[in-house]
N, C-alpha and C positions, 0 to 999 in steps of 0.2 A: 467552399465551403464556407460556414457560419467555425470562427473561428474566435474561444475569445482570447485575453493580452492576463499573464496575469500578473502583478507589482505588489514590488515590497511596500513598509509603509515611510519608503522615500520616495518614489512613485521607478518605478526601473523595476523595467520588465522581470520577469526572474521563472516564466515558464507560459505557456501557452495549453490552451484546453481547446482539446479534439473529442469533435461525439464518437459516444465507440460506434453508430453504426458506419458512421468516416474514421475512424479507427480501421474497423473491419473493412473498408477495405483499399488501403493504402499493404494493411497485413499480409492480403492476399496478391496487391500487385511487386510489390516487394521479395513476397513467396513464404513474411517472417513466420515460423513457426505459431499458433496458439499457447503458449505456459504457461497466459495468464494464470485461468485454473487450476494448474496446477497448483503453483504456485501459494495462491492466498490459504485453496487446500490444508497443503500444509504448514502452512503455517496456521489458521484456526486450528489444526492439532497437533502442532506445537503446542495451545496457549490453552488450551486442557491435558493437553497434560504436565503442564504448570504447575493451574489449577488443581489438581489432581495429588503434587505429589505438597502444595500450600495444602490445601486443606489436611493436613497430616501430614503438619509440622519438620517437612525435608524438605522443605526451599521459604529465602524467608520472604515476612511476605512487603515487598516491594513500595517503598513510597511515592507518594506522587509524581517530585520528580526526576526519580529511576524514569518513573515512567513515560514523562511526555519529552527526557530526552529519549528514549527509546522509541520517538514515533519521529 
């Protein structure tokens, strides 16, 4: 398994990157559902709806700081 470790600016390990092919094997062995596609689709649809509301003035435009804080 080819893992990559993620670290913060102090060098502390904060996460592990697992290639998607290897994650799929792990997910199947653990009998985990593949919900990622549905979740990403739902988030994308919500983003499109928010953009429509912003364009017609029914929702305020987010500033960069608010946008980055949501990530």
